[in-house]
Structures are given as structure tokens and as C-alpha cells.
C-alpha positions in Angstrom: -0.6 -32.7 -18.2 -0.2 -32.0 -21.7 2.3 -29.2 -21.1 4.5 -31.9 -19.1 4.4 -34.1 -22.4 1.4 -36.3 -21.6 -1.4 -36.9 -23.9 -5.3 -36.7 -23.4 -6.8 -39.8 -24.9 -10.3 -39.7 -23.5 -12.5 -37.4 -21.5 -12.8 -35.7 -19.1 -16.4 -36.9 -18.5 -18.8 -37.6 -15.6 -19.9 -40.9 -14.5 -23.2 -40.2 -13.4 -22.9 -38.5 -9.8 -20.0 -40.8 -8.9 -17.1 -38.7 -10.2 -15.3 -37.4 -13.3 -12.5 -39.3 -15.2 -10.0 -39.2 -18.3 -7.7 -41.4 -19.7 -4.4 -40.1 -20.5 -0.9 -41.2 -21.6 2.6 -40.3 -20.2 5.5 -39.3 -22.6 6.5 -42.9 -22.9 2.9 -44.0 -23.8 2.0 -45.7 -20.6 -1.8 -45.2 -20.4 -3.6 -44.6 -17.0 -6.8 -43.1 -15.9 -7.5 -40.0 -13.7 -10.4 -39.8 -11.1 -12.1 -37.1 -9.5 -14.4 -38.4 -6.7 -17.7 -37.2 -5.9 -20.5 -39.6 -4.8 -17.7 -42.3 -5.0 -14.4 -41.2 -3.7 -12.3 -44.0 -4.9 -10.2 -46.6 -3.0 -10.0 -46.0 0.8 -8.0 -48.9 1.7 -4.4 -49.4 0.8 -1.8 -52.2 1.3 -4.0 -54.5 3.3 -4.8 -58.0 2.0 -6.9 -57.8 -0.8 -6.3 -54.2 -1.6 -4.2 -52.2 -3.9 -0.6 -52.2 -2.3 1.8 -51.0 -4.9 1.9 -49.5 -8.5 4.7 -50.0 -10.8 5.4 -47.9 -14.0 7.1 -50.4 -16.5 8.7 -48.5 -19.3 11.6 -48.5 -21.8 12.1 -44.6 -21.2 12.3 -43.8 -17.5 13.9 -40.4 -17.6 10.8 -38.6 -19.2 8.6 -40.4 -16.6 10.7 -39.4 -13.7 10.1 -35.8 -14.8 6.5 -36.0 -15.9 4.8 -37.5 -12.9 6.3 -35.1 -10.2 5.5 -32.1 -12.6 1.8 -33.2 -13.0 0.9 -34.8 -9.5 3.7 -33.3 -7.4 4.9 -36.8 -6.5 8.4 -37.2 -4.9 11.0 -39.4 -6.5 13.6 -41.4 -4.4 15.8 -42.0 -7.2 19.0 -42.8 -4.7 18.6 -46.6 -5.6 18.5 -48.8 -8.8 14.8 -48.8 -8.5 13.2 -45.1 -8.3 10.2 -45.0 -6.2 7.2 -42.6 -6.2 6.1 -41.0 -3.1 3.6 -38.6 -1.5 4.3 -36.8 1.9 7.2 -39.2 2.6 5.2 -42.4 1.9 6.4 -44.4 -1.2 3.4 -46.2 -3.0 5.1 -47.3 -6.2 8.1 -47.5 -8.4 9.8 -47.5 -12.0 11.0 -50.5 -13.6 13.0 -49.9 -16.8 12.3 -52.6 -19.5 15.4 -54.5 -20.5 16.1 -57.4 -23.1 14.0 -59.7 -20.9 10.8 -57.7 -22.2 9.8 -58.7 -25.7 9.8 -55.6 -27.9 6.1 -55.7 -28.3 5.5 -55.2 -24.7 4.3 -51.5 -24.5 4.9 -49.2 -21.5 2.4 -49.8 -18.8 1.3 -49.6 -15.2 1.3 -52.8 -13.2 -0.8 -52.8 -10.0 0.3 -54.9 -7.2 -2.2 -56.3 -4.9 -1.3 -57.0 -1.0 -1.8 -60.5 0.1 -1.0 -62.5 3.3 0.8 -65.2 1.4 2.3 -64.9 -2.2 2.8 -68.6 -2.7 -0.7 -69.6 -1.6 -2.3 -66.5 -3.6 -0.3 -67.5 -6.8 -1.3 -71.3 -6.5 -5.0 -70.1 -6.0 -4.7 -67.9 -9.1 -3.2 -70.6 -11.2 -6.0 -72.9 -10.2 -8.4 -70.4 -11.2 -7.0 -70.3 -14.7 -4.3 -67.5 -14.3 -0.8 -67.8 -15.8 2.4 -66.9 -13.6 4.4 -64.5 -15.5 6.8 -64.4 -12.8 6.5 -67.1 -10.0 6.7 -66.3 -6.3 10.2 -64.5 -5.8 11.8 -62.7 -2.9 13.2 -59.5 -3.8 16.4 -58.6 -1.9 15.5 -55.8 0.7 12.0 -56.1 -0.4 8.9 -58.1 -0.5 8.1 -61.5 -1.9 5.9 -60.8 -5.1 4.7 -62.8 -8.1 3.1 -61.5 -11.4 0.1 -63.0 -12.9 -2.0 -63.0 -16.0 -5.7 -63.4 -15.4 -7.8 -65.6 -17.9 -9.0 -62.4 -19.7 -5.2 -61.3 -20.3 -4.8 -58.7 -17.6 -1.6 -58.8 -15.8 -1.1 -57.8 -12.0 1.4 -58.3 -9.4 0.9 -59.6 -5.8 3.1 -58.6 -2.8 3.2 -59.8 0.9 1.8 -57.3 3.2 4.0 -55.3 5.5 7.3 -56.1 3.9 8.1 -52.9 1.9 10.9 -50.8 3.2 
């Protein structure tokens, strides 16, 4: 990982008998955690209502990331479109959004998880009613899903997307 340009920030260390983790950063500074499951394998469900459904790297420097993650994790990159996508064994699970002038300069590179929902508009309204702030209101992406981005009352940002509409 460090040979590919990343940095070890914390660990690796055990979490009792549950597994092992480390906190690392990619070459652009986007921080993420690694998990090696033992008694707790990790998430078994993907892209079903209420589960993680997509992960997006948001960075100002996409080129180093497009080299780093495949080198470290053997991910594939579909860079044929304007929106590069990460994949494993032919199944895409995330993408890369290059920050532009619409992002304030103080926004650091980061990973944005998207949770799958049956109804983006209803889920966004529920989140607002629970004290969340819409950073991006429900929006239909051309040739993609309907999405929204929310900040929870504690300040954590996450996205939601409609299930079964990813191409």
C-alpha cells in the first residue's frame, strides 16, 4: 500500500476476535479503513434497500487514484466514460468524481458511501425530517440512478440511490 503511494495512519490492530483493521490514506489524502474479518466478516448485503449500494471517491486528483486502487486491491477501472468506475470480477461497485469549482477549496478528498433505497425522494424527505440537510436534492442522473446527498445531524455526509437502476 505504501509502495503504491498510500500512507498508513493507524494500525493495523485487532478488534478483539472480530477482525483486524487499519486506517490509511490514498495518494490524494482520501482516508479509508481496511478490514480483515475474523468472527465478524463484514457486510454481507450489497445494493438492497438499507444496505451499502455504491462507493464514490471524491478527489481533486483522480489520476493517482486510478493507479493506486488497482495496484493495491486489484480493482478494475472502466475509464471509458466521463465517470470512471471501480469493479471487481466485472461488477462495478463505485466510481470516481473529480472535484471541480463547485466544491469549496476546504473540502478534502474523501469517500462517499451511497445507501440503496426504494424511493430517493421519500428517503430524502425522511432524512430532512430527522434533522438531516440535503447537500444535493433528489436528482436523476442521465443513464444512471436517481440520487441525493445528505449530511446527518452529526455532520457525516452520505448518498442515497434508487435500487436496481445502476447500469
